[in-house]
C-alpha positions as CSV (number, residue, x, y, z in Angstrom):
1,M,-15.3,-11.9,-24.9
2,D,-16.9,-9.1,-23.5
3,D,-16.1,-5.4,-25.0
4,Y,-14.6,-5.0,-21.9
5,H,-12.0,-7.1,-21.9
6,K,-11.5,-6.2,-26.3
7,V,-10.9,-2.6,-24.4
8,M,-8.8,-4.2,-21.9
9,R,-6.5,-6.1,-24.0
10,N,-6.0,-3.1,-26.7
11,G,-5.0,-0.6,-24.2
12,T,-2.7,-2.9,-22.7
13,I,-0.8,-3.5,-26.3
14,I,-1.2,0.3,-26.6
15,Y,1.1,0.8,-23.5
16,V,3.6,-1.9,-24.2
17,V,4.2,-0.2,-28.1
18,L,4.1,3.0,-26.6
19,W,6.8,1.6,-23.6
20,I,9.0,-0.2,-26.7
21,I,9.2,2.8,-28.8
22,V,10.0,5.4,-26.0
23,S,12.5,3.4,-24.3
24,I,14.4,2.8,-27.9
25,V,14.1,6.5,-28.5
26,L,15.3,7.6,-25.1
27,S,18.1,5.2,-25.1
28,Y,19.2,6.6,-28.7
29,F,19.3,9.7,-27.5
30,T,20.8,9.3,-23.9
31,T,23.8,7.2,-25.5
32,K,24.6,9.0,-28.7
33,D,27.3,11.5,-27.3
34,E,28.8,9.0,-24.9
35,P,32.0,8.2,-25.9
36,D,32.6,5.2,-22.9
37,S,31.0,1.9,-23.6
38,Q,30.3,1.4,-20.0
39,K,28.2,4.6,-19.3
40,R,26.6,3.8,-22.5
41,K,25.3,0.6,-21.7
42,D,24.3,1.5,-18.1
43,Y,22.5,4.7,-19.6
44,K,20.6,2.0,-22.0
45,I,19.7,0.1,-19.3
46,M,18.8,2.9,-16.8
47,S,16.8,4.2,-19.9
48,F,14.6,1.0,-20.1
49,I,14.4,0.3,-16.6
50,F,12.9,4.4,-15.8
51,T,10.5,4.0,-19.1
52,F,9.1,1.0,-17.9
53,M,8.1,2.1,-14.4
54,G,6.5,5.3,-15.7
55,T,4.7,3.3,-18.6
56,F,3.6,0.7,-16.0
57,C,2.1,3.4,-13.7
58,M,0.1,5.2,-16.2
59,W,-0.9,1.8,-17.5
60,L,-2.0,1.0,-13.5
61,M,-3.7,4.4,-13.3
62,W,-5.6,3.8,-17.0
63,I,-6.7,0.1,-15.9
64,C,-7.6,1.5,-12.7
65,V,-10.1,4.3,-13.8
66,Y,-11.4,2.1,-16.2
67,M,-12.7,-0.2,-14.3
68,H,-14.1,1.8,-11.7
69,Q,-16.4,3.1,-14.8
70,M,-17.4,-0.4,-15.5
71,Y,-19.4,-0.8,-12.4
72,P,-19.9,2.6,-10.8
73,I,-21.1,3.0,-7.0
74,Q,-25.1,3.9,-7.1
75,L,-25.6,6.2,-4.2
76,P,-29.0,5.3,-2.0
77,R,-32.4,5.9,-2.8
78,I,-34.1,8.4,-0.1
79,K,-38.2,7.1,0.1
80,A,-40.0,10.1,1.4
């Protein structure tokens, strides 16, 4: 396996772990003072969905930037 694939795999694992940690912490803080159980459930679902969307967008931006650096565009050489 190339070094590029190892970096992409490790980066993806880091983003998944980041998503899990942030969504658990956010769901705890958004539901700790809510007395209604249905609202607590809805807040937990929303926090998991929104943290997933945010983490996915950050991962997508990172993977695009990283993959563009793998094979940079070469400028044409002008012969004088």
